[in-house]
Biopython code that builds the backbone (N, CA, C, O; Angstrom):
import numpy as np
from Bio.PDB.StructureBuilder import StructureBuilder

atoms = [
    (1, "MET", "N", (0.921, -1.167, -0.083)),
    (1, "MET", "CA", (0.204, 0.230, 0.213)),
    (1, "MET", "C", (1.006, 1.733, -0.398)),
    (1, "MET", "O", (1.795, 2.299, 0.359)),
    (2, "ILE", "N", (0.863, 2.041, -1.145)),
    (2, "ILE", "CA", (1.132, 2.561, -0.751)),
    (2, "ILE", "C", (0.483, 4.328, -0.264)),
    (2, "ILE", "O", (-0.499, 4.904, -0.732)),
    (3, "LYS", "N", (1.677, 4.933, 1.059)),
    (3, "LYS", "CA", (1.472, 5.914, 2.089)),
    (3, "LYS", "C", (1.985, 7.284, 1.253)),
    (3, "LYS", "O", (3.190, 7.453, 1.071)),
    (4, "TYR", "N", (0.948, 8.293, 0.734)),
    (4, "TYR", "CA", (1.046, 9.508, 0.985)),
    (4, "TYR", "C", (1.394, 10.482, 2.246)),
    (4, "TYR", "O", (1.161, 10.326, 3.444)),
    (5, "PRO", "N", (1.952, 11.405, 1.635)),
    (5, "PRO", "CA", (2.330, 12.777, 3.037)),
    (5, "PRO", "C", (1.091, 13.415, 2.899)),
    (5, "PRO", "O", (0.303, 13.522, 1.959)),
    (6, "VAL", "N", (1.106, 13.869, 4.222)),
    (6, "VAL", "CA", (-0.209, 14.471, 4.438)),
    (6, "VAL", "C", (0.005, 15.967, 3.669)),
    (6, "VAL", "O", (1.178, 16.108, 3.324)),
    (7, "PRO", "N", (-0.586, 16.744, 3.435)),
    (7, "PRO", "CA", (-0.644, 17.763, 2.284)),
    (7, "PRO", "C", (-0.413, 18.938, 3.320)),
    (7, "PRO", "O", (-0.959, 18.917, 4.423)),
    (8, "LEU", "N", (0.922, 20.583, 2.669)),
    (8, "LEU", "CA", (0.654, 21.270, 2.922)),
    (8, "LEU", "C", (-0.379, 22.115, 2.962)),
    (8, "LEU", "O", (-1.141, 22.242, 2.004)),
    (9, "LYS", "N", (-0.580, 23.159, 4.723)),
    (9, "LYS", "CA", (-1.352, 23.584, 4.903)),
    (9, "LYS", "C", (-0.579, 25.354, 5.093)),
    (9, "LYS", "O", (0.633, 25.553, 5.179)),
    (10, "LYS", "N", (-1.621, 26.406, 5.119)),
    (10, "LYS", "CA", (-1.037, 27.731, 5.084)),
    (10, "LYS", "C", (-0.200, 27.667, 6.874)),
    (10, "LYS", "O", (-0.523, 27.178, 7.957)),
    (11, "GLY", "N", (0.786, 28.330, 6.439)),
    (11, "GLY", "CA", (1.885, 28.451, 7.735)),
    (11, "GLY", "C", (2.878, 27.416, 7.889)),
    (11, "GLY", "O", (3.699, 27.364, 8.805)),
    (12, "ASP", "N", (2.705, 26.241, 6.534)),
    (12, "ASP", "CA", (3.644, 24.971, 6.394)),
    (12, "ASP", "C", (4.722, 25.928, 5.915)),
    (12, "ASP", "O", (4.544, 26.869, 5.141)),
    (13, "THR", "N", (6.244, 25.436, 6.667)),
    (13, "THR", "CA", (7.713, 25.602, 6.285)),
    (13, "THR", "C", (7.998, 24.817, 4.679)),
    (13, "THR", "O", (7.783, 23.615, 4.523)),
    (14, "ILE", "N", (8.345, 25.431, 3.918)),
    (14, "ILE", "CA", (9.154, 24.970, 2.568)),
    (14, "ILE", "C", (10.889, 25.221, 2.951)),
    (14, "ILE", "O", (11.465, 26.306, 3.021)),
    (15, "GLY", "N", (11.302, 24.242, 3.102)),
    (15, "GLY", "CA", (12.995, 23.974, 2.948)),
    (15, "GLY", "C", (13.585, 23.805, 1.355)),
    (15, "GLY", "O", (13.446, 22.848, 0.593)),
    (16, "ILE", "N", (14.406, 25.294, 1.111)),
    (16, "ILE", "CA", (14.624, 25.527, -0.080)),
    (16, "ILE", "C", (16.420, 24.677, -0.466)),
    (16, "ILE", "O", (17.116, 25.432, 0.214)),
    (17, "MET", "N", (17.020, 24.069, -0.844)),
    (17, "MET", "CA", (18.212, 23.659, -0.477)),
    (17, "MET", "C", (18.948, 23.501, -2.442)),
    (17, "MET", "O", (18.309, 23.483, -3.494)),
    (18, "ALA", "N", (20.111, 23.437, -2.263)),
    (18, "ALA", "CA", (20.978, 23.298, -3.889)),
    (18, "ALA", "C", (21.600, 22.055, -3.553)),
    (18, "ALA", "O", (22.777, 22.343, -3.335)),
    (19, "PRO", "N", (21.504, 21.331, -3.459)),
    (19, "PRO", "CA", (21.932, 20.053, -3.829)),
    (19, "PRO", "C", (23.355, 19.687, -5.039)),
    (19, "PRO", "O", (24.293, 18.890, -5.004)),
    (20, "SER", "N", (22.852, 20.840, -6.143)),
    (20, "SER", "CA", (23.601, 20.564, -6.745)),
    (20, "SER", "C", (24.317, 21.966, -7.498)),
    (20, "SER", "O", (25.209, 22.288, -6.713)),
    (21, "SER", "N", (24.323, 22.563, -8.213)),
    (21, "SER", "CA", (24.942, 23.700, -8.218)),
    (21, "SER", "C", (23.838, 25.060, -7.828)),
    (21, "SER", "O", (22.683, 25.008, -7.404)),
    (22, "GLU", "N", (24.696, 26.249, -8.155)),
    (22, "GLU", "CA", (23.943, 27.416, -7.253)),
    (22, "GLU", "C", (22.448, 27.941, -8.329)),
    (22, "GLU", "O", (22.203, 27.589, -9.483)),
    (23, "VAL", "N", (21.667, 28.868, -7.438)),
    (23, "VAL", "CA", (20.958, 29.214, -8.098)),
    (23, "VAL", "C", (20.978, 30.838, -8.900)),
    (23, "VAL", "O", (20.615, 31.806, -8.231)),
    (24, "THR", "N", (21.341, 30.994, -10.083)),
    (24, "THR", "CA", (21.598, 31.625, -10.440)),
    (24, "THR", "C", (21.120, 32.922, -11.628)),
    (24, "THR", "O", (20.516, 32.229, -12.447)),
    (25, "GLY", "N", (21.073, 33.897, -11.991)),
    (25, "GLY", "CA", (20.789, 34.798, -12.807)),
    (25, "GLY", "C", (18.859, 34.702, -13.210)),
    (25, "GLY", "O", (17.965, 35.225, -12.546)),
    (26, "VAL", "N", (18.696, 33.828, -14.539)),
    (26, "VAL", "CA", (17.088, 33.744, -14.495)),
    (26, "VAL", "C", (16.638, 33.160, -13.512)),
    (26, "VAL", "O", (15.852, 33.801, -12.815)),
    (27, "MET", "N", (16.924, 31.974, -13.178)),
    (27, "MET", "CA", (16.787, 30.371, -12.715)),
    (27, "MET", "C", (16.679, 31.693, -11.191)),
    (27, "MET", "O", (15.946, 30.903, -10.596)),
    (28, "ALA", "N", (16.784, 32.885, -10.198)),
    (28, "ALA", "CA", (17.025, 33.226, -9.429)),
    (28, "ALA", "C", (15.735, 33.933, -9.246)),
    (28, "ALA", "O", (14.926, 33.773, -8.332)),
    (29, "LYS", "N", (15.680, 34.610, -10.094)),
    (29, "LYS", "CA", (14.309, 35.235, -10.333)),
    (29, "LYS", "C", (13.112, 34.843, -10.628)),
    (29, "LYS", "O", (12.107, 35.539, -10.487)),
    (30, "LYS", "N", (13.150, 33.177, -11.254)),
    (30, "LYS", "CA", (12.093, 32.489, -10.996)),
    (30, "LYS", "C", (12.125, 31.730, -9.455)),
    (30, "LYS", "O", (11.013, 31.501, -8.979)),
    (31, "LEU", "N", (13.076, 31.407, -8.807)),
    (31, "LEU", "CA", (12.976, 31.295, -7.552)),
    (31, "LEU", "C", (12.814, 32.225, -6.865)),
    (31, "LEU", "O", (12.849, 31.784, -5.716)),
    (32, "ASP", "N", (12.658, 33.241, -6.842)),
    (32, "ASP", "CA", (12.289, 34.490, -6.182)),
    (32, "ASP", "C", (9.944, 34.360, -6.009)),
    (32, "ASP", "O", (9.010, 34.322, -5.208)),
    (33, "ASN", "N", (10.264, 34.353, -7.280)),
    (33, "ASN", "CA", (8.701, 34.685, -7.733)),
    (33, "ASN", "C", (7.948, 33.556, -7.691)),
    (33, "ASN", "O", (6.797, 33.758, -8.078)),
    (34, "ALA", "N", (8.167, 32.506, -7.382)),
    (34, "ALA", "CA", (7.304, 31.232, -6.728)),
    (34, "ALA", "C", (7.583, 31.514, -5.216)),
    (34, "ALA", "O", (6.808, 31.176, -4.322)),
    (35, "LYS", "N", (8.736, 32.151, -5.022)),
    (35, "LYS", "CA", (8.529, 32.410, -3.023)),
    (35, "LYS", "C", (7.082, 33.024, -2.702)),
    (35, "LYS", "O", (6.099, 32.758, -2.011)),
    (36, "LYS", "N", (7.608, 34.183, -3.776)),
    (36, "LYS", "CA", (6.548, 35.781, -3.717)),
    (36, "LYS", "C", (5.122, 34.786, -3.834)),
    (36, "LYS", "O", (4.131, 35.268, -3.286)),
    (37, "GLN", "N", (4.966, 33.573, -4.439)),
    (37, "GLN", "CA", (3.212, 33.165, -4.831)),
    (37, "GLN", "C", (2.830, 33.003, -3.972)),
    (37, "GLN", "O", (1.843, 33.553, -3.483)),
    (38, "LEU", "N", (4.143, 31.407, -3.083)),
    (38, "LEU", "CA", (3.704, 30.713, -2.564)),
    (38, "LEU", "C", (3.390, 31.432, -0.977)),
    (38, "LEU", "O", (2.576, 31.208, -0.082)),
    (39, "LYS", "N", (4.263, 32.189, -1.139)),
    (39, "LYS", "CA", (4.091, 33.530, 0.506)),
    (39, "LYS", "C", (2.866, 33.688, 0.445)),
    (39, "LYS", "O", (2.258, 33.246, 1.419)),
    (40, "LYS", "N", (1.916, 34.433, -0.806)),
    (40, "LYS", "CA", (0.838, 34.890, -0.676)),
    (40, "LYS", "C", (-0.417, 33.629, -0.479)),
    (40, "LYS", "O", (-1.606, 33.866, -0.270)),
    (41, "LEU", "N", (0.068, 32.569, -0.579)),
    (41, "LEU", "CA", (-0.818, 31.249, -0.368)),
    (41, "LEU", "C", (-1.053, 30.918, 1.315)),
    (41, "LEU", "O", (-1.942, 30.325, 1.926)),
    (42, "GLY", "N", (0.241, 31.629, 1.742)),
    (42, "GLY", "CA", (0.766, 30.901, 3.084)),
    (42, "GLY", "C", (1.307, 30.546, 4.127)),
    (42, "GLY", "O", (1.304, 30.585, 5.358)),
    (43, "TYR", "N", (2.074, 29.951, 2.642)),
    (43, "TYR", "CA", (3.518, 29.166, 3.588)),
    (43, "TYR", "C", (4.583, 30.261, 3.904)),
    (43, "TYR", "O", (4.647, 31.437, 3.545)),
    (44, "ARG", "N", (5.420, 29.481, 4.713)),
    (44, "ARG", "CA", (6.306, 29.769, 5.075)),
    (44, "ARG", "C", (7.775, 29.087, 4.456)),
    (44, "ARG", "O", (7.884, 27.906, 4.129)),
    (45, "PHE", "N", (8.951, 30.192, 4.371)),
    (45, "PHE", "CA", (10.312, 29.157, 3.568)),
    (45, "PHE", "C", (11.957, 29.548, 4.558)),
    (45, "PHE", "O", (12.360, 30.550, 5.150)),
    (46, "ILE", "N", (12.415, 28.426, 4.361)),
    (46, "ILE", "CA", (13.555, 28.162, 4.958)),
    (46, "ILE", "C", (14.512, 28.740, 3.510)),
    (46, "ILE", "O", (13.692, 28.879, 2.602)),
    (47, "GLU", "N", (15.896, 29.102, 3.022)),
    (47, "GLU", "CA", (16.352, 29.233, 2.334)),
    (47, "GLU", "C", (17.871, 29.161, 2.799)),
    (47, "GLU", "O", (18.509, 29.964, 3.478)),
    (48, "THR", "N", (18.327, 27.727, 2.119)),
    (48, "THR", "CA", (19.845, 27.675, 3.260)),
    (48, "THR", "C", (20.875, 28.175, 2.442)),
    (48, "THR", "O", (20.775, 27.930, 1.240)),
    (49, "ASP", "N", (21.895, 28.857, 2.856)),
    (49, "ASP", "CA", (22.865, 29.543, 2.502)),
    (49, "ASP", "C", (23.368, 29.433, 1.604)),
    (49, "ASP", "O", (24.047, 30.441, 1.405)),
    (50, "SER", "N", (23.482, 28.573, 0.667)),
    (50, "SER", "CA", (24.860, 28.188, -0.470)),
    (50, "SER", "C", (23.434, 27.802, -1.435)),
    (50, "SER", "O", (23.530, 26.677, -1.925)),
    (51, "VAL", "N", (22.429, 28.370, -1.709)),
    (51, "VAL", "CA", (20.889, 28.520, -2.862)),
    (51, "VAL", "C", (21.819, 29.347, -3.645)),
    (51, "VAL", "O", (21.962, 29.303, -4.866)),
    (52, "ARG", "N", (22.543, 30.238, -2.667)),
    (52, "ARG", "CA", (22.776, 31.547, -4.226)),
    (52, "ARG", "C", (24.188, 31.510, -4.186)),
    (52, "ARG", "O", (24.518, 32.500, -4.839)),
    (53, "LYS", "N", (25.297, 30.890, -3.762)),
    (53, "LYS", "CA", (26.672, 30.705, -3.948)),
    (53, "LYS", "C", (26.462, 29.302, -4.779)),
    (53, "LYS", "O", (25.659, 28.404, -5.034)),
    (54, "GLN", "N", (28.410, 30.024, -5.118)),
    (54, "GLN", "CA", (29.185, 28.504, -6.010)),
    (54, "GLN", "C", (30.503, 28.611, -5.127)),
    (54, "GLN", "O", (31.029, 29.497, -4.453)),
    (55, "TYR", "N", (30.773, 27.355, -5.434)),
    (55, "TYR", "CA", (32.155, 26.783, -5.168)),
    (55, "TYR", "C", (32.308, 25.360, -5.645)),
    (55, "TYR", "O", (31.822, 24.258, -5.388)),
    (56, "LYS", "N", (33.366, 25.981, -6.603)),
    (56, "LYS", "CA", (33.504, 25.105, -7.463)),
    (56, "LYS", "C", (32.982, 23.805, -8.221)),
    (56, "LYS", "O", (33.460, 22.684, -8.392)),
    (57, "LEU", "N", (32.127, 24.258, -8.496)),
    (57, "LEU", "CA", (30.477, 24.494, -9.671)),
    (57, "LEU", "C", (29.695, 23.624, -8.982)),
    (57, "LEU", "O", (28.982, 22.779, -9.523)),
    (58, "THR", "N", (29.821, 23.833, -7.523)),
    (58, "THR", "CA", (28.044, 23.686, -6.773)),
    (58, "THR", "C", (27.978, 24.275, -5.414)),
    (58, "THR", "O", (28.949, 24.423, -4.672)),
    (59, "SER", "N", (26.992, 24.536, -5.202)),
    (59, "SER", "CA", (26.565, 25.000, -4.488)),
    (59, "SER", "C", (27.256, 25.339, -3.279)),
    (59, "SER", "O", (26.780, 26.171, -2.507)),
    (60, "ALA", "N", (28.607, 24.615, -3.002)),
    (60, "ALA", "CA", (28.680, 24.270, -1.323)),
    (60, "ALA", "C", (29.550, 22.491, -1.396)),
    (60, "ALA", "O", (29.267, 21.410, -1.913)),
    (61, "PRO", "N", (30.867, 23.118, -0.423)),
    (61, "PRO", "CA", (31.302, 21.383, -0.571)),
    (61, "PRO", "C", (30.391, 20.255, -0.033)),
    (61, "PRO", "O", (29.494, 20.397, 0.797)),
    (62, "ALA", "N", (30.789, 19.058, -0.675)),
    (62, "ALA", "CA", (29.475, 17.811, -0.002)),
    (62, "ALA", "C", (29.087, 17.455, 0.823)),
    (62, "ALA", "O", (28.102, 16.729, 0.959)),
    (63, "SER", "N", (29.986, 18.014, 1.812)),
    (63, "SER", "CA", (29.829, 17.685, 3.504)),
    (63, "SER", "C", (28.356, 19.234, 3.344)),
    (63, "SER", "O", (27.262, 18.996, 3.856)),
    (64, "VAL", "N", (28.497, 20.106, 2.896)),
    (64, "VAL", "CA", (28.014, 21.265, 3.114)),
    (64, "VAL", "C", (26.415, 21.157, 2.806)),
    (64, "VAL", "O", (25.418, 21.224, 3.524)),
    (65, "ARG", "N", (26.638, 20.951, 1.344)),
    (65, "ARG", "CA", (25.595, 20.255, 1.048)),
    (65, "ARG", "C", (24.559, 19.033, 1.832)),
    (65, "ARG", "O", (23.337, 19.069, 1.975)),
    (66, "ALA", "N", (25.872, 17.612, 2.409)),
    (66, "ALA", "CA", (24.649, 17.085, 3.225)),
    (66, "ALA", "C", (23.743, 17.569, 4.595)),
    (66, "ALA", "O", (22.920, 16.889, 5.208)),
    (67, "ARG", "N", (24.035, 18.523, 4.780)),
    (67, "ARG", "CA", (24.083, 19.025, 6.563)),
    (67, "ARG", "C", (22.785, 19.791, 6.226)),
    (67, "ARG", "O", (21.644, 19.558, 6.623)),
    (68, "GLU", "N", (23.312, 20.939, 5.246)),
    (68, "GLU", "CA", (22.087, 21.833, 4.837)),
    (68, "GLU", "C", (20.773, 20.720, 4.114)),
    (68, "GLU", "O", (19.677, 21.277, 4.050)),
    (69, "PHE", "N", (20.795, 19.816, 3.791)),
    (69, "PHE", "CA", (19.881, 18.172, 2.846)),
    (69, "PHE", "C", (19.376, 18.048, 4.411)),
    (69, "PHE", "O", (18.177, 18.291, 4.548)),
    (70, "THR", "N", (19.865, 17.818, 5.228)),
    (70, "THR", "CA", (19.707, 16.943, 6.379)),
    (70, "THR", "C", (18.938, 18.291, 7.770)),
    (70, "THR", "O", (18.628, 17.958, 8.914)),
    (71, "TYR", "N", (18.833, 19.446, 7.314)),
    (71, "TYR", "CA", (18.264, 20.331, 8.630)),
    (71, "TYR", "C", (17.374, 20.332, 8.880)),
    (71, "TYR", "O", (17.006, 20.996, 9.850)),
]
sb = StructureBuilder()
sb.init_structure("model")
sb.init_model(0)
sb.init_chain("A")
sb.init_seg("    ")
for serial, (resi, resn, name, xyz) in enumerate(atoms, 1):
    if name == "N":
        sb.init_residue(resn, " ", resi, " ")
    sb.init_atom(name, np.array(xyz, "f"), 0.0, 1.0, " ", f" {name:<3s}", serial, name[0])
structure = sb.get_structure()
């Protein structure tokens, strides 16, 4: 039997992290727009420090990304 997660509701927090490369340029604008629209619907956000940073073609060292993923 498939178990489905409980749907998000107003006031819930959405975590944003970058498991690979950073978010820049047009994609950063799209992320900001998505956050704005979802904020209007009543959601909150936590954006990790490395989402908009670059480190050797990734957003951060693997250990940092792993820590942010399990935050």
